[in-house]
OpenMM code with the backbone's topology and positions (N, CA, C; nanometers):
from openmm import Vec3, app, unit

residues = "UNK UNK UNK UNK UNK UNK UNK UNK UNK UNK UNK UNK UNK UNK UNK UNK UNK UNK UNK UNK UNK UNK UNK UNK UNK UNK UNK UNK UNK UNK UNK UNK UNK UNK UNK UNK UNK UNK UNK UNK UNK UNK UNK UNK UNK UNK UNK UNK UNK UNK UNK UNK UNK UNK UNK UNK UNK UNK UNK UNK UNK UNK UNK UNK UNK UNK UNK UNK UNK UNK UNK UNK UNK UNK UNK UNK UNK UNK UNK UNK UNK UNK UNK UNK UNK UNK".split()
positions = [
    Vec3(0.0496, -0.1258, 0.0070),
    Vec3(0.0022, 0.0036, 0.0398),
    Vec3(0.0824, 0.1499, 0.0012),
    Vec3(0.0639, 0.2216, -0.1076),
    Vec3(0.1656, 0.3143, -0.0988),
    Vec3(0.0617, 0.4816, 0.0604),
    Vec3(0.2104, 0.4990, 0.0341),
    Vec3(0.1574, 0.5772, 0.1458),
    Vec3(0.0264, 0.7230, 0.1134),
    Vec3(0.0477, 0.7590, -0.0373),
    Vec3(-0.0886, 0.8489, -0.0185),
    Vec3(-0.1791, 0.7633, 0.0256),
    Vec3(-0.2140, 0.6520, -0.0116),
    Vec3(-0.3751, 0.5906, -0.0515),
    Vec3(-0.3796, 0.5241, 0.1723),
    Vec3(-0.2533, 0.5129, 0.2286),
    Vec3(-0.2767, 0.5061, 0.3648),
    Vec3(-0.3651, 0.5827, 0.4324),
    Vec3(-0.2828, 0.7531, 0.4026),
    Vec3(-0.3187, 0.8997, 0.4371),
    Vec3(-0.4233, 0.8511, 0.3826),
    Vec3(-0.4704, 0.8749, 0.3007),
    Vec3(-0.6351, 0.8707, 0.2259),
    Vec3(-0.7242, 0.8329, 0.2983),
    Vec3(-0.7084, 0.6571, 0.3444),
    Vec3(-0.7851, 0.5897, 0.4501),
    Vec3(-0.7745, 0.6139, 0.5998),
    Vec3(-0.7031, 0.6833, 0.6264),
    Vec3(-0.7187, 0.7572, 0.7726),
    Vec3(-0.7423, 0.8954, 0.7365),
    Vec3(-0.7784, 0.9490, 0.6023),
    Vec3(-0.8108, 1.0832, 0.6621),
    Vec3(-0.9616, 1.0892, 0.6594),
    Vec3(-1.0239, 0.9173, 0.5843),
    Vec3(-1.1239, 0.9078, 0.5180),
    Vec3(-1.1889, 0.8466, 0.6823),
    Vec3(-1.1533, 0.8266, 0.7378),
    Vec3(-1.1580, 0.7614, 0.8725),
    Vec3(-1.2042, 0.8778, 0.9827),
    Vec3(-1.0839, 0.9508, 0.9751),
    Vec3(-1.1375, 1.0618, 1.0486),
    Vec3(-1.2610, 1.1694, 1.0341),
    Vec3(-1.2519, 1.1825, 0.8729),
    Vec3(-1.3964, 1.2760, 0.8321),
    Vec3(-1.5138, 1.2002, 0.9111),
    Vec3(-1.5367, 1.0757, 0.9232),
    Vec3(-1.6723, 1.0390, 0.9697),
    Vec3(-1.7114, 1.0024, 1.1414),
    Vec3(-1.5738, 1.0687, 1.2230),
    Vec3(-1.6455, 1.1086, 1.3743),
    Vec3(-1.6711, 1.2462, 1.3794),
    Vec3(-1.7437, 1.2126, 1.4952),
    Vec3(-1.7843, 1.3451, 1.5258),
    Vec3(-1.7300, 1.4403, 1.5256),
    Vec3(-1.7406, 1.5822, 1.4733),
    Vec3(-1.6409, 1.6693, 1.4652),
    Vec3(-1.5789, 1.7964, 1.5395),
    Vec3(-1.6203, 1.7449, 1.6782),
    Vec3(-1.6699, 1.8568, 1.7892),
    Vec3(-1.5068, 1.7845, 1.8601),
    Vec3(-1.5122, 1.8567, 2.0072),
    Vec3(-1.3811, 1.8794, 2.0451),
    Vec3(-1.4065, 1.7181, 2.2000),
    Vec3(-1.3180, 1.6464, 2.1511),
    Vec3(-1.3409, 1.5597, 2.2748),
    Vec3(-1.2394, 1.5949, 2.4108),
    Vec3(-1.2980, 1.5819, 2.5533),
    Vec3(-1.2290, 1.6615, 2.6536),
    Vec3(-1.2777, 1.4878, 2.7395),
    Vec3(-1.1251, 1.4260, 2.7923),
    Vec3(-1.1123, 1.3303, 2.8890),
    Vec3(-1.1617, 1.4162, 2.9855),
    Vec3(-1.2563, 1.3780, 3.1331),
    Vec3(-1.2394, 1.3825, 3.2562),
    Vec3(-1.2201, 1.2176, 3.3062),
    Vec3(-1.1099, 1.2464, 3.3531),
    Vec3(-1.1053, 1.1367, 3.4688),
    Vec3(-1.2017, 1.1850, 3.6296),
    Vec3(-1.2177, 1.0364, 3.6935),
    Vec3(-1.2864, 1.0637, 3.7874),
    Vec3(-1.1291, 1.0822, 3.9015),
    Vec3(-1.1303, 1.1894, 4.0163),
    Vec3(-1.0828, 1.2034, 4.1215),
    Vec3(-0.9985, 1.2850, 4.0533),
    Vec3(-0.9062, 1.2983, 3.9029),
    Vec3(-0.8671, 1.3848, 3.8747),
    Vec3(-0.9260, 1.5222, 3.8638),
    Vec3(-1.0204, 1.4752, 3.7217),
    Vec3(-1.0807, 1.6174, 3.7160),
    Vec3(-1.2240, 1.6699, 3.7672),
    Vec3(-1.2907, 1.5533, 3.8507),
    Vec3(-1.4325, 1.5689, 3.8804),
    Vec3(-1.3906, 1.4572, 3.9865),
    Vec3(-1.5042, 1.4991, 4.0571),
    Vec3(-1.5001, 1.3947, 4.2330),
    Vec3(-1.6114, 1.2981, 4.1945),
    Vec3(-1.6717, 1.2886, 4.1347),
    Vec3(-1.8142, 1.2204, 4.1834),
    Vec3(-1.8707, 1.1498, 4.0135),
    Vec3(-1.8730, 1.0290, 3.9687),
    Vec3(-1.9494, 0.9876, 3.8557),
    Vec3(-1.7949, 0.8657, 3.8138),
    Vec3(-1.8367, 0.8846, 3.6477),
    Vec3(-1.7390, 0.7988, 3.5984),
    Vec3(-1.6609, 0.8830, 3.5346),
    Vec3(-1.5528, 0.8244, 3.4705),
    Vec3(-1.4386, 0.8842, 3.4030),
    Vec3(-1.5588, 0.8752, 3.2534),
    Vec3(-1.5227, 0.9606, 3.1938),
    Vec3(-1.6251, 0.9461, 3.0453),
    Vec3(-1.4837, 1.0601, 2.9679),
    Vec3(-1.5399, 1.0708, 2.8198),
    Vec3(-1.5028, 1.1687, 2.7387),
    Vec3(-1.5896, 1.2676, 2.7381),
    Vec3(-1.6239, 1.4134, 2.6940),
    Vec3(-1.6881, 1.5004, 2.6695),
    Vec3(-1.6850, 1.5420, 2.5295),
    Vec3(-1.8068, 1.4972, 2.4236),
    Vec3(-1.7957, 1.5662, 2.2976),
    Vec3(-1.8615, 1.6455, 2.2953),
    Vec3(-1.7878, 1.7730, 2.1721),
    Vec3(-1.8763, 1.8598, 2.2343),
    Vec3(-1.8651, 1.9432, 2.3540),
    Vec3(-1.9514, 2.0407, 2.2949),
    Vec3(-1.9495, 2.2376, 2.3998),
    Vec3(-2.0668, 2.2530, 2.3674),
    Vec3(-2.1268, 2.2999, 2.5084),
    Vec3(-2.2348, 2.3850, 2.4040),
    Vec3(-2.3352, 2.3325, 2.3628),
    Vec3(-2.4118, 2.4302, 2.2679),
    Vec3(-2.5132, 2.3322, 2.1395),
    Vec3(-2.4131, 2.2609, 2.0895),
    Vec3(-2.3882, 2.2314, 2.0640),
    Vec3(-2.2479, 2.1369, 1.9723),
    Vec3(-2.2552, 1.9712, 2.0975),
    Vec3(-2.2773, 2.0122, 2.1427),
    Vec3(-2.2183, 1.8836, 2.2613),
    Vec3(-2.3619, 1.7290, 2.2748),
    Vec3(-2.2603, 1.6229, 2.2491),
    Vec3(-2.3578, 1.5450, 2.2223),
    Vec3(-2.3811, 1.4197, 2.3379),
    Vec3(-2.3603, 1.2933, 2.3172),
    Vec3(-2.3451, 1.2197, 2.4349),
    Vec3(-2.2306, 1.1922, 2.4929),
    Vec3(-2.1616, 1.1257, 2.5800),
    Vec3(-2.0091, 1.1452, 2.6952),
    Vec3(-2.0182, 1.0138, 2.5362),
    Vec3(-1.8752, 0.9649, 2.5568),
    Vec3(-1.7922, 0.8571, 2.5527),
    Vec3(-1.7711, 0.7887, 2.6653),
    Vec3(-1.8251, 0.6796, 2.7360),
    Vec3(-1.7954, 0.5538, 2.8145),
    Vec3(-1.6962, 0.5099, 2.7833),
    Vec3(-1.5570, 0.4580, 2.8468),
    Vec3(-1.4884, 0.3556, 2.7879),
    Vec3(-1.4168, 0.2891, 2.8877),
    Vec3(-1.4736, 0.1313, 2.9162),
    Vec3(-1.4860, 0.0678, 2.9895),
    Vec3(-1.3644, 0.0171, 2.9787),
    Vec3(-1.2680, -0.0401, 3.0920),
    Vec3(-1.1529, -0.1240, 3.0916),
    Vec3(-1.0082, -0.0220, 3.0031),
    Vec3(-1.0422, 0.0763, 3.0380),
    Vec3(-0.9356, 0.1564, 2.9591),
    Vec3(-0.8375, 0.2476, 3.0746),
    Vec3(-0.7115, 0.2713, 3.0582),
    Vec3(-0.6866, 0.3181, 3.1981),
    Vec3(-0.6777, 0.4618, 3.2036),
    Vec3(-0.6351, 0.5480, 3.2707),
    Vec3(-0.6669, 0.6537, 3.2490),
    Vec3(-0.5683, 0.7701, 3.1577),
    Vec3(-0.4981, 0.6889, 3.1210),
    Vec3(-0.3738, 0.7266, 2.9980),
    Vec3(-0.4014, 0.7235, 2.9474),
    Vec3(-0.5060, 0.5845, 2.8699),
    Vec3(-0.5167, 0.5224, 2.7909),
    Vec3(-0.6672, 0.6504, 2.7170),
    Vec3(-0.7374, 0.6969, 2.8582),
    Vec3(-0.8521, 0.7454, 2.7766),
    Vec3(-0.8029, 0.9195, 2.7647),
    Vec3(-0.6819, 0.9366, 2.8163),
    Vec3(-0.6314, 1.0661, 2.7568),
    Vec3(-0.5999, 1.0628, 2.6284),
    Vec3(-0.5435, 0.9214, 2.6004),
    Vec3(-0.5189, 0.8604, 2.4321),
    Vec3(-0.6127, 0.9263, 2.3645),
    Vec3(-0.7214, 0.8725, 2.4027),
    Vec3(-0.8102, 0.8283, 2.3004),
    Vec3(-0.9253, 0.9409, 2.2721),
    Vec3(-0.9115, 1.0442, 2.3811),
    Vec3(-0.9484, 1.1981, 2.3706),
    Vec3(-0.8794, 1.3165, 2.2389),
    Vec3(-0.7773, 1.2497, 2.3333),
    Vec3(-0.6640, 1.3700, 2.2308),
    Vec3(-0.6357, 1.2735, 2.0460),
    Vec3(-0.6843, 1.1704, 2.0320),
    Vec3(-0.6450, 1.0933, 1.8875),
    Vec3(-0.7132, 1.1791, 1.7923),
    Vec3(-0.8510, 1.2171, 1.7511),
    Vec3(-0.8755, 1.3097, 1.6630),
    Vec3(-0.7279, 1.4196, 1.6521),
    Vec3(-0.6965, 1.5068, 1.7195),
    Vec3(-0.7296, 1.6481, 1.6965),
    Vec3(-0.5215, 1.5889, 1.6814),
    Vec3(-0.4825, 1.4887, 1.7339),
    Vec3(-0.3232, 1.4483, 1.6897),
    Vec3(-0.3176, 1.3963, 1.5814),
    Vec3(-0.4374, 1.2614, 1.5909),
    Vec3(-0.3818, 1.2416, 1.4118),
    Vec3(-0.4382, 1.3685, 1.2982),
    Vec3(-0.5290, 1.4425, 1.3027),
    Vec3(-0.5200, 1.5117, 1.2200),
    Vec3(-0.3678, 1.6208, 1.1739),
    Vec3(-0.3562, 1.6955, 1.3289),
    Vec3(-0.2198, 1.7276, 1.3017),
    Vec3(-0.1123, 1.6188, 1.2660),
    Vec3(-0.0552, 1.4931, 1.2966),
    Vec3(0.0157, 1.4335, 1.2081),
    Vec3(0.0088, 1.4050, 1.0815),
    Vec3(-0.1469, 1.3775, 1.0393),
    Vec3(-0.1415, 1.3360, 0.9000),
    Vec3(-0.1130, 1.5013, 0.7780),
    Vec3(-0.1331, 1.5788, 0.8698),
    Vec3(-0.1105, 1.7386, 0.7988),
    Vec3(0.0718, 1.7874, 0.8004),
    Vec3(0.1050, 1.7098, 0.8892),
    Vec3(0.2661, 1.7020, 0.8544),
    Vec3(0.3452, 1.6278, 0.7971),
    Vec3(0.2749, 1.5310, 0.7716),
    Vec3(0.2965, 1.4329, 0.6916),
    Vec3(0.3038, 1.4077, 0.5516),
    Vec3(0.1671, 1.4906, 0.5318),
    Vec3(0.1577, 1.5264, 0.3720),
    Vec3(0.2378, 1.7111, 0.3423),
    Vec3(0.2900, 1.7816, 0.4571),
    Vec3(0.3793, 1.8416, 0.3863),
    Vec3(0.4936, 1.7738, 0.4065),
    Vec3(0.5362, 1.7121, 0.4386),
    Vec3(0.6539, 1.5945, 0.4395),
    Vec3(0.6710, 1.5730, 0.2710),
    Vec3(0.5281, 1.4672, 0.2491),
    Vec3(0.5324, 1.4260, 0.1077),
    Vec3(0.5440, 1.4972, 0.0053),
    Vec3(0.5018, 1.6884, -0.0054),
    Vec3(0.5168, 1.7601, -0.0561),
    Vec3(0.6584, 1.7966, -0.0705),
    Vec3(0.7137, 1.8001, 0.0138),
    Vec3(0.9105, 1.8540, 0.0049),
    Vec3(0.9628, 1.7533, -0.0669),
    Vec3(0.9168, 1.6747, -0.0576),
    Vec3(0.9831, 1.5459, -0.1161),
    Vec3(0.9499, 1.5432, -0.2180),
    Vec3(0.8567, 1.5210, -0.3019),
    Vec3(0.8537, 1.5506, -0.4407),
    Vec3(0.8640, 1.6381, -0.5190),
    Vec3(0.9091, 1.7881, -0.4800),
    Vec3(0.9450, 1.8943, -0.5081),
    Vec3(1.0997, 1.8592, -0.5306),
] * unit.nanometer
topology = app.Topology()
chain = topology.addChain("A")
for resn in residues:
    res = topology.addResidue(resn, chain)
    for name in ("N", "CA", "C"):
        topology.addAtom(name, app.Element.getBySymbol(name[0]), res)
């Protein structure tokens, strides 16, 4: 599989997730009652929270940051590939 094809597949998957910010809230770190969860969206754009069973706090934080991190990394890779082709 070519790099471009793989990047396009990643971008396609990224385009299909909810486009709102994801924020990790860990019980006893970020709030004092309830469960750990990922808040999806804010204000009028808030949708159902995500609850991830069995994840460590670090894994939940990783998942919550994944859309932003992946978007950033894909952009950086595309820039590097453009430079390589020139």
